[in-house]
N, C-alpha and C positions, 0 to 999 in steps of 0.2 A: 582076159576074160574081166568082162564086166558085172561089178558087184551091184545089186537092187540095193538101193535104200529108200528106204520109207520116208515119207516126208513127215511127219511124227518127230523123227530121228535127228531129220535135220531143222527143223522150227527149234526144237531143243539146242542142238548144237550152235547155231545161230543166236538165239537168247543167251547163250551162256557167254558164248566170244564178246557181244555187243557190252553182256554185264562188266565185265574184264576190261576192257578198254578206257575207262574212263578212273580218275584217282582222286582219294579225298586226300587235301593238306589242311593241316588245322595251323592256324596265325601265330608265331612264334611271338611272343611277345615283346621277349628279351630282345630279340632283332629287329623289332619293329616299333613306328612310331605314327602315330596317327595326329597329325596339328592339324592348326590352321591359324590364319591372318587377317587382321580387321585392321582398317584404316581407322588410326586416331587423333582425333582434333584436323583431320586434312593434311598433316604434316609428317606424318609418320603413320607404318604399321605394326600393331601390335600382334605378337606369336604367342601362341600356346598350344598344349598337345592336351591329350586325354592319356592319363596313366594306368588305368584298366581296365581292356578291351578283349572282344574274344571273336574268333571268326572263322570262317571254314570257307573253301573253295575248293571247286570240283570242276579238274583239267581234265581234257581229251587230247591228248598230243600239244598242239600251240594254240589249242583253244579253250576258253574259260568255257564251262557250262553250268554252272551256277555259283552262285556266291551269297553270303551273309554275315552281319555281321552286328557287335551289339559293343556300346561305349558306354562307360558308367559315369555320371554326368558329375559324381559329387567327387573324381577325380582330377577335373580338370586342374594345369597349371600352365600360369604364364608367369612363374616365378618369381610372382609379388602376391604374397602374402592374404594382405591388406584386400588387391584388385579378385583375388580368387573366391575368397569369401563372400564378396558383392555379387560377383559372376553367379556365384552359389544359391544367392538368395532369391526372393519371390521377382525380382526387378528384373532378373535375364533368365538364367535356367531353372529357377523353382525344382532343385535337386530333391528336395521329400514329394515333391508331387509329381515330377519325371525322372526318374533317375535312371532312365536308359536311354541313348539317341540310337535307332536301326537302321539296318539298311539289309535288304532284301530284295535278289534281285527276279522281275519278270521276265526277263527277256535279255538274249544276247546277240549283240551285234556284230561280226566279223567281219571286219572290210579290212584289205588292204596289211594284211598281218596283225592288225590293231583291234583289239576285245572292248567292245564297249559296251558295259551293263547298263542296262536300264532296269529300274526299280526302284521301289517305297523307301522311299528316306523319311525319317518318323523322327521328330523331333519335335517335342515341349507340347504333345499332345497334337500336332499335326502329321499327316503324312501327304506328300506329294512325290510323283514322280520323277524323279531326276536321272540324268544321261550320265554315266563316268567312264571316262574311256582309261583302260587298263597296259600299260607294257608287260608282260610277263616274261621273265627269263628262266632259264634252266627247262627241265631240271638238271640238279648235281646231286653229285654224293658226295656230303659232308666226312671232316675225319672220324666222325664214329658210326659211321653206313649210315644214317640216314639217309634220304631223297628228299632234296628242298628245291623250292623252285623261288622267284623272287615276284614282288607285284611291286609297282609304279603307278598312282594315279595322281590326279589333280581335276578338280571341278568348282563352282565356284556356282554360290547360292546368296538368295537374299535372306538376312535373318528374319524381315519382318513379314515373310509370307510364312512364317511358325510361330507368328506372336511373340518373337524377340524384340517389342518396339521400343523397349527405354531408351532414351538419347537425351543431349541436351542442345540447343544450338547456337551456335560461335556467334560472336557480335558482327562476323563475314558473311554470315548464311552457313556455311559448312555445319556440320555435328561433328558430337563430340567422338561417340562413336560413329563410323561409317555404317552403311546397309547391309552391302558386300561384305561375304565371307570368301575367302579360299579354303577350300582345304586341300589339305595332303599327305598322302599315304606312301608310307614307304615299307613295304612290309616281306618280311621272309616266314613261309610254311613251311611244314613240314610232311611226309605224306603219311598217313594215319595208318598205322601195324596193321 
């Protein structure tokens, strides 16, 4: 015997089902690194990181639906106190005026198993759209019963596009501080309770 199900009942069931399909994960700073590398005097790459950051990622299966993150510029760390002080000054990040760097997805292109996040990256008061290819791993259950995912991403951008223009020219014509910055993210995120 067939039972009749009303259209409103079907719509409610579908909306409930889709609302539980995606999971929100919070970035675990203790097991994550937001790093960067930039050319120094054309002969070396100086690496650094931001020590304080937050982020959330919404995942549906193996697809990222949304991601956002905020880095605290005052926590820049290259391992050299004098250089970090200079980077926090008005010559570079001007952390008093621009305390954060943010990223917010606008859309996600999922092609060939890869998630490419397209979103607004705001640094030094300038917002530009960037593409961030992300490798998603997991989910797995950790020893404490939490569900975790892994995220790896790399992209390059021009610091001058964001108003970070300070540099000096060497006798050979190269720059003391290169224009191109490589950003590298290695993160774990824990499913929100």
